[in-house]
N, CA and C atoms as an extended XYZ file, in Angstrom:
480
Properties=species:S:1:pos:R:3:atomname:S:1:resname:S:1:resid:I:1 pbc="F F F"
N       203.060       44.195      116.403 N   MET     1
C       203.916       43.850      117.523 CA  MET     1
C       203.229       44.283      118.801 C   MET     1
N       203.199       43.390      119.771 N   THR     2
C       202.611       43.703      121.063 CA  THR     2
C       203.612       44.504      121.875 C   THR     2
N       203.213       45.696      122.283 N   THR     3
C       204.059       46.523      123.136 CA  THR     3
C       203.172       47.175      124.184 C   THR     3
N       203.484       46.926      125.417 N   SER     4
C       202.747       47.562      126.497 CA  SER     4
C       203.327       47.121      127.819 C   SER     4
N       202.841       47.772      128.856 N   ASP     5
C       203.243       47.360      130.201 CA  ASP     5
C       202.568       46.050      130.586 C   ASP     5
N       201.666       45.550      129.725 N   ALA     6
C       200.966       44.301      130.005 CA  ALA     6
C       201.738       43.073      129.539 C   ALA     6
N       202.974       43.248      129.085 N   MET     7
C       203.775       42.098      128.668 CA  MET     7
C       203.992       41.200      129.887 C   MET     7
N       204.082       39.892      129.686 N   PRO     8
C       204.293       38.976      130.817 CA  PRO     8
C       205.631       39.217      131.512 C   PRO     8
N       205.696       38.855      132.767 N   ASP     9
C       206.943       38.939      133.527 CA  ASP     9
C       207.978       38.033      132.862 C   ASP     9
N       209.193       38.535      132.691 N   ILE    10
C       210.256       37.780      132.019 CA  ILE    10
C       210.476       36.424      132.683 C   ILE    10
N       210.330       36.339      133.992 N   ARG    11
C       210.576       35.078      134.713 CA  ARG    11
C       209.555       33.994      134.364 C   ARG    11
N       208.404       34.395      133.821 N   SER    12
C       207.415       33.394      133.407 CA  SER    12
C       207.674       32.888      131.994 C   SER    12
N       208.621       33.500      131.291 N   LEU    13
C       208.872       33.159      129.894 CA  LEU    13
C       210.132       32.340      129.666 C   LEU    13
N       211.062       32.366      130.602 N   VAL    14
C       212.329       31.668      130.404 CA  VAL    14
C       212.465       30.519      131.396 C   VAL    14
N       213.171       29.452      131.003 N   PRO    15
C       213.346       28.319      131.919 CA  PRO    15
C       214.526       28.515      132.862 C   PRO    15
N       214.840       29.748      133.207 N   HIS    16
C       215.923       30.087      134.131 CA  HIS    16
C       215.294       30.450      135.472 C   HIS    16
N       216.113       30.530      136.507 N   SER    17
C       215.587       30.931      137.807 CA  SER    17
C       216.619       31.739      138.570 C   SER    17
N       216.143       32.400      139.601 N   GLY    18
C       217.015       33.159      140.490 CA  GLY    18
C       217.847       34.200      139.776 C   GLY    18
N       219.087       34.341      140.227 N   GLY    19
C       219.992       35.343      139.683 CA  GLY    19
C       220.428       35.080      138.255 C   GLY    19
N       220.114       33.901      137.710 N   MET    20
C       220.500       33.605      136.327 CA  MET    20
C       219.512       34.161      135.312 C   MET    20
N       218.401       34.734      135.764 N   VAL    21
C       217.533       35.472      134.851 CA  VAL    21
C       218.158       36.855      134.723 C   VAL    21
N       218.828       37.090      133.614 N   LEU    22
C       219.593       38.321      133.444 CA  LEU    22
C       218.768       39.455      132.858 C   LEU    22
N       217.759       39.142      132.074 N   LEU    23
C       216.916       40.173      131.480 CA  LEU    23
C       215.879       40.630      132.492 C   LEU    23
N       215.472       41.891      132.384 N   GLU    24
C       214.529       42.425      133.359 CA  GLU    24
C       213.093       42.444      132.888 C   GLU    24
N       212.896       42.725      131.595 N   ARG    25
C       211.515       42.783      131.126 CA  ARG    25
C       211.466       42.666      129.618 C   ARG    25
N       210.308       42.245      129.142 N   VAL    26
C       210.045       42.223      127.715 CA  VAL    26
C       209.414       43.553      127.348 C   VAL    26
N       209.947       44.184      126.326 N   VAL    27
C       209.445       45.481      125.879 CA  VAL    27
C       208.382       45.289      124.799 C   VAL    27
N       208.637       44.365      123.861 N   SER    28
C       207.691       44.110      122.776 CA  SER    28
C       207.930       42.715      122.225 C   SER    28
N       206.890       42.172      121.573 N   ALA    29
C       207.004       40.840      120.984 CA  ALA    29
C       205.961       40.658      119.901 C   ALA    29
N       206.313       39.848      118.916 N   ASP    30
C       205.371       39.365      117.919 CA  ASP    30
C       205.839       37.989      117.467 C   ASP    30
N       205.245       37.444      116.414 N   ASP    31
C       205.572       36.078      116.002 CA  ASP    31
C       207.035       35.887      115.606 C   ASP    31
N       207.695       36.918      115.153 N   GLU    32
C       209.067       36.798      114.655 CA  GLU    32
C       210.106       37.564      115.466 C   GLU    32
N       209.686       38.441      116.371 N   ASN    33
C       210.598       39.359      117.061 CA  ASN    33
C       210.294       39.449      118.540 C   ASN    33
N       211.333       39.807      119.292 N   LEU    34
C       211.156       40.149      120.693 CA  LEU    34
C       212.233       41.162      121.053 C   LEU    34
N       211.859       42.114      121.885 N   CYS    35
C       212.806       43.088      122.423 CA  CYS    35
C       212.698       43.031      123.938 C   CYS    35
N       213.845       42.829      124.590 N   ALA    36
C       213.898       42.755      126.052 CA  ALA    36
C       214.880       43.803      126.564 C   ALA    36
N       214.774       44.090      127.831 N   GLU    37
C       215.617       45.120      128.439 CA  GLU    37
C       216.392       44.538      129.610 C   GLU    37
N       217.610       45.022      129.787 N   VAL    38
C       218.445       44.636      130.914 CA  VAL    38
C       219.165       45.882      131.434 C   VAL    38
N       219.195       46.027      132.746 N   ARG    39
C       219.935       47.116      133.400 CA  ARG    39
C       221.232       46.515      133.928 C   ARG    39
N       222.337       47.153      133.636 N   ILE    40
C       223.640       46.674      134.082 CA  ILE    40
C       223.903       47.263      135.475 C   ILE    40
N       223.923       46.397      136.475 N   HIS    41
C       224.107       46.878      137.849 CA  HIS    41
C       225.130       46.014      138.587 C   HIS    41
N       225.696       46.599      139.621 N   ALA    42
C       226.765       45.937      140.370 CA  ALA    42
C       226.308       44.635      141.015 C   ALA    42
N       225.010       44.477      141.278 N   GLY    43
C       224.506       43.272      141.911 CA  GLY    43
C       224.314       42.110      140.954 C   GLY    43
N       224.543       42.343      139.665 N   SER    44
C       224.394       41.271      138.694 CA  SER    44
C       225.408       40.172      138.982 C   SER    44
N       224.991       38.924      138.810 N   VAL    45
C       225.846       37.775      139.101 CA  VAL    45
C       227.124       37.803      138.244 C   VAL    45
N       227.116       38.489      137.108 N   LEU    46
C       228.268       38.498      136.208 CA  LEU    46
C       228.995       39.844      136.162 C   LEU    46
N       228.654       40.759      137.043 N   ALA    47
C       229.253       42.094      137.023 CA  ALA    47
C       230.644       42.109      137.641 C   ALA    47
N       231.517       42.899      137.041 N   GLY    48
C       232.834       43.172      137.590 CA  GLY    48
C       232.903       44.631      137.985 C   GLY    48
N       234.091       45.132      138.211 N   ALA    49
C       234.274       46.502      138.668 CA  ALA    49
C       233.778       47.538      137.657 C   ALA    49
N       233.949       47.266      136.364 N   ASP    50
C       233.563       48.235      135.335 CA  ASP    50
C       232.193       47.975      134.733 C   ASP    50
N       231.661       46.807      134.959 N   GLY    51
C       230.380       46.440      134.356 CA  GLY    51
C       230.359       44.961      134.051 C   GLY    51
N       229.642       44.614      133.019 N   VAL    52
C       229.513       43.224      132.601 CA  VAL    52
C       230.272       43.063      131.293 C   VAL    52
N       231.169       42.087      131.225 N   GLY    53
C       231.937       41.854      130.014 CA  GLY    53
C       231.017       41.682      128.808 C   GLY    53
N       231.403       42.248      127.688 N   SER    54
C       230.539       42.189      126.512 CA  SER    54
C       230.305       40.763      126.028 C   SER    54
N       231.149       39.825      126.422 N   TRP    55
C       230.943       38.426      126.058 CA  TRP    55
C       229.639       37.889      126.633 C   TRP    55
N       229.104       38.516      127.692 N   VAL    56
C       227.835       38.097      128.286 CA  VAL    56
C       226.670       38.429      127.347 C   VAL    56
N       226.926       39.279      126.373 N   GLY    57
C       225.881       39.624      125.411 CA  GLY    57
C       225.276       38.412      124.738 C   GLY    57
N       226.072       37.373      124.518 N   ILE    58
C       225.539       36.167      123.889 CA  ILE    58
C       224.493       35.514      124.794 C   ILE    58
N       224.675       35.579      126.112 N   GLU    59
C       223.673       35.041      127.039 CA  GLU    59
C       222.434       35.926      127.074 C   GLU    59
N       222.616       37.243      126.988 N   TYR    60
C       221.447       38.128      126.887 CA  TYR    60
C       220.628       37.756      125.656 C   TYR    60
N       221.315       37.532      124.544 N   MET    61
C       220.628       37.155      123.308 CA  MET    61
C       219.909       35.820      123.471 C   MET    61
N       220.592       34.837      124.059 N   ALA    62
C       219.992       33.510      124.257 CA  ALA    62
C       218.757       33.600      125.148 C   ALA    62
N       218.812       34.412      126.198 N   GLN    63
C       217.654       34.546      127.071 CA  GLN    63
C       216.513       35.272      126.368 C   GLN    63
N       216.820       36.222      125.499 N   ALA    64
C       215.766       36.894      124.733 CA  ALA    64
C       215.107       35.908      123.769 C   ALA    64
N       215.903       35.023      123.173 N   ILE    65
C       215.340       33.983      122.301 CA  ILE    65
C       214.459       33.041      123.117 C   ILE    65
N       214.920       32.656      124.307 N   ALA    66
C       214.116       31.807      125.191 CA  ALA    66
C       212.810       32.506      125.557 C   ALA    66
N       212.886       33.806      125.825 N   ALA    67
C       211.679       34.567      126.151 CA  ALA    67
C       210.724       34.585      124.956 C   ALA    67
N       211.274       34.690      123.745 N   HIS    68
C       210.424       34.651      122.545 CA  HIS    68
C       209.710       33.306      122.457 C   HIS    68
N       210.445       32.213      122.657 N   ALA    69
C       209.822       30.884      122.639 CA  ALA    69
C       208.767       30.773      123.734 C   ALA    69
N       209.063       31.296      124.920 N   GLY    70
C       208.106       31.268      126.021 CA  GLY    70
C       206.878       32.110      125.739 C   GLY    70
N       207.076       33.257      125.102 N   TRP    71
C       205.951       34.128      124.746 CA  TRP    71
C       205.041       33.423      123.746 C   TRP    71
N       205.645       32.796      122.731 N   LEU    72
C       204.854       32.051      121.741 CA  LEU    72
C       204.122       30.880      122.397 C   LEU    72
N       204.808       30.156      123.289 N   ALA    73
C       204.176       29.029      123.988 CA  ALA    73
C       202.980       29.513      124.805 C   ALA    73
N       203.138       30.618      125.500 N   GLY    74
C       202.043       31.172      126.291 CA  GLY    74
C       200.833       31.534      125.446 C   GLY    74
N       201.080       32.066      124.270 N   ARG    75
C       199.970       32.408      123.366 CA  ARG    75
C       199.221       31.163      122.913 C   ARG    75
N       199.927       30.041      122.806 N   ARG    76
C       199.300       28.777      122.399 CA  ARG    76
C       198.706       28.019      123.588 C   ARG    76
N       198.993       28.490      124.801 N   GLY    77
C       198.541       27.790      125.995 CA  GLY    77
C       199.450       26.644      126.393 C   GLY    77
N       200.668       26.608      125.835 N   ASP    78
C       201.636       25.554      126.133 CA  ASP    78
C       202.565       25.976      127.269 C   ASP    78
N       203.215       25.010      127.881 N   ALA    79
C       204.207       25.277      128.926 CA  ALA    79
C       205.518       25.759      128.296 C   ALA    79
N       206.277       26.513      129.051 N   VAL    80
C       207.612       26.936      128.629 CA  VAL    80
C       208.511       25.711      128.633 C   VAL    80
N       209.276       25.520      127.545 N   LYS    81
C       210.156       24.354      127.426 CA  LYS    81
C       211.619       24.796      127.428 C   LYS    81
N       212.467       23.865      127.804 N   VAL    82
C       213.908       24.081      127.760 CA  VAL    82
C       214.384       23.982      126.317 C   VAL    82
N       215.302       24.842      125.952 N   GLY    83
C       215.930       24.787      124.639 CA  GLY    83
C       217.438       24.816      124.813 C   GLY    83
N       218.153       24.729      123.716 N   PHE    84
C       219.609       24.675      123.758 CA  PHE    84
C       220.209       25.737      122.847 C   PHE    84
N       221.200       26.429      123.348 N   LEU    85
C       221.988       27.344      122.539 CA  LEU    85
C       223.034       26.496      121.823 C   LEU    85
N       222.936       26.419      120.513 N   LEU    86
C       223.887       25.608      119.752 CA  LEU    86
C       225.152       26.380      119.423 C   LEU    86
N       225.006       27.658      119.202 N   GLY    87
C       226.180       28.458      118.883 CA  GLY    87
C       225.798       29.781      118.274 C   GLY    87
N       226.809       30.537      117.937 N   SER    88
C       226.573       31.827      117.310 CA  SER    88
C       227.501       31.979      116.120 C   SER    88
N       227.076       32.775      115.212 N   ARG    89
C       227.884       33.067      114.048 CA  ARG    89
C       228.287       34.525      114.115 C   ARG    89
N       229.581       34.733      114.189 N   LYS    90
C       230.157       36.068      114.133 CA  LYS    90
C       229.614       37.002      115.218 C   LYS    90
N       229.755       36.599      116.486 N   TYR    91
C       229.405       37.510      117.575 CA  TYR    91
C       230.430       38.637      117.575 C   TYR    91
N       229.954       39.838      117.448 N   GLU    92
C       230.825       41.009      117.446 CA  GLU    92
C       230.322       42.014      118.463 C   GLU    92
N       231.242       42.539      119.265 N   ALA    93
C       230.918       43.573      120.236 CA  ALA    93
C       231.830       44.766      119.995 C   ALA    93
N       231.250       45.941      120.026 N   SER    94
C       232.025       47.161      119.787 CA  SER    94
C       232.567       47.769      121.074 C   SER    94
N       232.252       47.151      122.209 N   VAL    95
C       232.720       47.622      123.514 CA  VAL    95
C       233.285       46.436      124.288 C   VAL    95
N       234.246       46.652      125.190 N   PRO    96
C       234.788       45.537      125.977 CA  PRO    96
C       233.855       45.090      127.102 C   PRO    96
N       232.994       45.988      127.574 N   TYR    97
C       232.046       45.665      128.633 CA  TYR    97
C       230.841       46.583      128.509 C   TYR    97
N       229.739       46.145      129.113 N   PHE    98
C       228.536       46.963      129.209 CA  PHE    98
C       228.625       47.680      130.554 C   PHE    98
N       228.681       48.997      130.523 N   ALA    99
C       228.985       49.804      131.702 CA  ALA    99
C       227.887       49.760      132.761 C   ALA    99
N       228.320       49.761      134.028 N   LEU   100
C       227.392       49.824      135.150 CA  LEU   100
C       226.467       51.021      134.987 C   LEU   100
N       225.205       50.822      135.294 N   GLY   101
C       224.210       51.881      135.195 CA  GLY   101
C       223.536       51.963      133.832 C   GLY   101
N       224.106       51.298      132.840 N   GLY   102
C       223.517       51.332      131.508 CA  GLY   102
C       222.264       50.469      131.413 C   GLY   102
N       221.390       50.855      130.497 N   VAL   103
C       220.204       50.068      130.197 CA  VAL   103
C       220.306       49.666      128.734 C   VAL   103
N       220.192       48.365      128.476 N   LEU   104
C       220.346       47.837      127.125 CA  LEU   104
C       219.034       47.262      126.623 C   LEU   104
N       218.867       47.315      125.323 N   ARG   105
C       217.752       46.630      124.662 CA  ARG   105
C       218.346       45.497      123.834 C   ARG   105
N       217.797       44.309      124.009 N   VAL   106
C       218.235       43.119      123.288 CA  VAL   106
C       217.135       42.771      122.291 C   VAL   106
N       217.456       42.873      121.006 N   HIS   107
C       216.498       42.606      119.934 CA  HIS   107
C       216.830       41.265      119.298 C   HIS   107
N       215.824       40.406      119.141 N   VAL   108
C       216.004       39.140      118.434 CA  VAL   108
C       214.951       39.038      117.332 C   VAL   108
N       215.389       38.558      116.177 N   HIS   109
C       214.506       38.382      115.019 CA  HIS   109
C       214.688       36.978      114.471 C   HIS   109
N       213.618       36.203      114.452 N   ARG   110
C       213.679       34.821      113.976 CA  ARG   110
C       213.789       34.814      112.455 C   ARG   110
N       214.867       34.193      111.956 N   VAL   111
C       215.069       34.097      110.508 CA  VAL   111
C       214.866       32.673      109.999 C   VAL   111
N       214.862       31.697      110.908 N   LEU   112
C       214.655       30.300      110.536 CA  LEU   112
C       213.997       29.570      111.687 C   LEU   112
N       212.983       28.773      111.381 N   GLN   113
C       212.387       27.885      112.372 CA  GLN   113
C       211.980       26.609      111.662 C   GLN   113
N       212.745       25.554      111.840 N   ALA   114
C       212.460       24.273      111.199 CA  ALA   114
C       211.482       23.473      112.058 C   ALA   114
N       210.810       22.536      111.436 N   GLU   115
C       209.847       21.703      112.156 CA  GLU   115
C       210.491       20.844      113.234 C   GLU   115
N       211.787       20.549      113.109 N   ASN   116
C       212.459       19.704      114.101 CA  ASN   116
C       212.935       20.482      115.328 C   ASN   116
N       212.647       21.795      115.398 N   GLY   117
C       213.020       22.598      116.564 CA  GLY   117
C       214.266       23.425      116.389 C   GLY   117
N       214.939       23.311      115.247 N   LEU   118
C       216.121       24.115      114.975 CA  LEU   118
C       215.685       25.521      114.573 C   LEU   118
N       216.344       26.532      115.141 N   GLY   119
C       216.020       27.916      114.816 CA  GLY   119
C       217.262       28.768      114.736 C   GLY   119
N       217.142       29.886      114.029 N   ALA   120
C       218.230       30.861      113.951 CA  ALA   120
C       217.635       32.258      114.103 C   ALA   120
N       218.339       33.087      114.849 N   PHE   121
C       217.876       34.441      115.143 CA  PHE   121
C       218.992       35.443      114.877 C   PHE   121
N       218.646       36.526      114.200 N   ASP   122
C       219.552       37.664      114.109 CA  ASP   122
C       219.323       38.496      115.363 C   ASP   122
N       220.406       38.827      116.048 N   CYS   123
C       220.314       39.497      117.341 CA  CYS   123
C       221.183       40.750      117.361 C   CYS   123
N       220.738       41.724      118.136 N   ARG   124
C       221.555       42.924      118.353 CA  ARG   124
C       221.254       43.490      119.739 C   ARG   124
N       222.270       44.156      120.288 N   ILE   125
C       222.143       44.823      121.583 CA  ILE   125
C       222.452       46.291      121.363 C   ILE   125
N       221.567       47.150      121.892 N   GLU   126
C       221.721       48.600      121.757 CA  GLU   126
C       221.468       49.257      123.099 C   GLU   126
N       222.003       50.459      123.294 N   PRO   127
C       221.585       51.219      124.475 CA  PRO   127
C       220.083       51.492      124.372 C   PRO   127
N       219.366       51.443      125.477 N   ALA   128
C       217.916       51.643      125.458 CA  ALA   128
C       217.536       53.007      124.900 C   ALA   128
N       218.402       53.983      125.061 N   ASP   129
C       218.096       55.334      124.588 CA  ASP   129
C       218.685       55.641      123.210 C   ASP   129
N       219.138       54.628      122.503 N   ALA   130
C       219.743       54.845      121.184 CA  ALA   130
C       218.675       55.271      120.175 C   ALA   130
N       218.994       56.243      119.348 N   PRO   131
C       218.040       56.637      118.307 CA  PRO   131
C       217.962       55.555      117.223 C   PRO   131
N       216.869       55.495      116.484 N   PRO   132
C       216.763       54.510      115.402 CA  PRO   132
C       217.940       54.638      114.433 C   PRO   132
N       218.499       53.492      114.061 N   GLY   133
C       219.617       53.480      113.127 CA  GLY   133
C       220.981       53.635      113.764 C   GLY   133
N       221.018       53.796      115.088 N   ALA   134
C       222.308       53.928      115.777 CA  ALA   134
C       223.068       52.599      115.716 C   ALA   134
N       224.376       52.678      115.817 N   ALA   135
C       225.217       51.476      115.790 CA  ALA   135
C       224.917       50.594      116.996 C   ALA   135
N       224.921       49.293      116.778 N   SER   136
C       224.684       48.327      117.851 CA  SER   136
C       225.949       48.134      118.677 C   SER   136
N       225.778       47.771      119.949 N   LEU   137
C       226.910       47.446      120.818 CA  LEU   137
C       227.399       46.031      120.571 C   LEU   137
N       226.473       45.136      120.144 N   ALA   138
C       226.837       43.744      119.858 CA  ALA   138
C       225.827       43.172      118.874 C   ALA   138
N       226.315       42.270      118.015 N   THR   139
C       225.462       41.598      117.038 CA  THR   139
C       225.895       40.144      116.894 C   THR   139
N       224.956       39.304      116.487 N   ALA   140
C       225.266       37.892      116.203 CA  ALA   140
C       224.062       37.247      115.539 C   ALA   140
N       224.321       36.162      114.868 N   THR   141
C       223.264       35.233      114.479 CA  THR   141
C       223.408       34.049      115.418 C   THR   141
N       222.341       33.738      116.129 N   VAL   142
C       222.370       32.705      117.157 CA  VAL   142
C       221.511       31.522      116.709 C   VAL   142
N       222.080       30.325      116.812 N   THR   143
C       221.388       29.098      116.447 CA  THR   143
C       220.952       28.379      117.719 C   THR   143
N       219.693       27.945      117.729 N   VAL   144
C       219.123       27.303      118.905 CA  VAL   144
C       218.392       26.029      118.495 C   VAL   144
N       218.122       25.200      119.479 N   PHE   145
C       217.401       23.955      119.234 CA  PHE   145
C       216.454       23.707      120.393 C   PHE   145
N       215.185       23.441      120.078 N   GLN   146
C       214.197       23.135      121.107 CA  GLN   146
C       213.448       21.867      120.689 C   GLN   146
N       213.905       20.713      121.182 N   PRO   147
C       213.233       19.457      120.818 CA  PRO   147
C       211.854       19.373      121.471 C   PRO   147
N       210.968       18.608      120.842 N   ASP   148
C       209.632       18.425      121.422 CA  ASP   148
C       209.707       17.753      122.782 C   ASP   148
N       210.566       16.746      122.907 N   ASN   149
C       210.675       15.988      124.148 CA  ASN   149
C       212.117       16.112      124.658 C   ASN   149
N       212.345       17.085      125.516 N   VAL   150
C       213.691       17.364      126.016 CA  VAL   150
C       214.271       16.156      126.750 C   VAL   150
N       213.480       15.502      127.594 N   ASN   151
C       213.992       14.361      128.363 CA  ASN   151
C       214.427       13.227      127.450 C   ASN   151
N       213.640       12.940      126.425 N   GLN   152
C       214.007       11.879      125.487 CA  GLN   152
C       215.276       12.265      124.727 C   GLN   152
N       215.357       13.529      124.328 N   PHE   153
C       216.545       13.996      123.619 CA  PHE   153
C       217.795       13.858      124.488 C   PHE   153
N       217.711       14.240      125.757 N   LEU   154
C       218.859       14.139      126.654 CA  LEU   154
C       219.225       12.677      126.930 C   LEU   154
N       218.238       11.816      126.924 N   LYS   155
C       218.492       10.400      127.190 CA  LYS   155
C       219.210        9.723      126.024 C   LYS   155
N       218.723        9.958      124.787 N   ASP   156
C       219.301        9.201      123.678 CA  ASP   156
C       219.578       10.023      122.419 C   ASP   156
N       219.416       11.319      122.492 N   GLY   157
C       219.702       12.155      121.325 CA  GLY   157
C       218.649       12.086      120.243 C   GLY   157
N       217.527       11.459      120.521 N   ASN   158
C       216.454       11.315      119.545 CA  ASN   158
C       215.590       12.556      119.531 C   ASN   158
N       215.433       13.186      118.375 N   VAL   159
C       214.615       14.387      118.289 CA  VAL   159
C       213.169       14.084      117.948 C   VAL   159
N       212.849       12.855      117.651 N   ALA   160
C       211.461       12.498      117.264 CA  ALA   160
C       210.617       12.275      118.492 C   ALA   160
């Protein structure tokens, strides 16, 4: 697993821009995994008085998956492509919100990658300072789709 301060800037890995890039940095990555970090702060586009609602965890997971796809594309010399969040299976959060000032680690592990662009990732969110084996704040299996030709797919639903 690649881990260092030499990881690419998160904004170069995801097809998001501006304030909608919620993750701050990639901590580590390899062919099957990525770990990203996010600081919960009052200036976040989704922050409320107590923090960020735990339901936003699914977007943190989706952006970490996008960063994984972007990291893999960069290693191949390919451009970052748009993908689609199809859904999640059993998103569970043990907290109602992620508290202001907290730093979270978002872990994604690829469990399925089909040739047609369909993928599934086991995901978890933990406090950045959590010891190994500590309970996660949120977990889910997230299903995604990244067609080869996004424009053609959006035009007629054709994945070929």
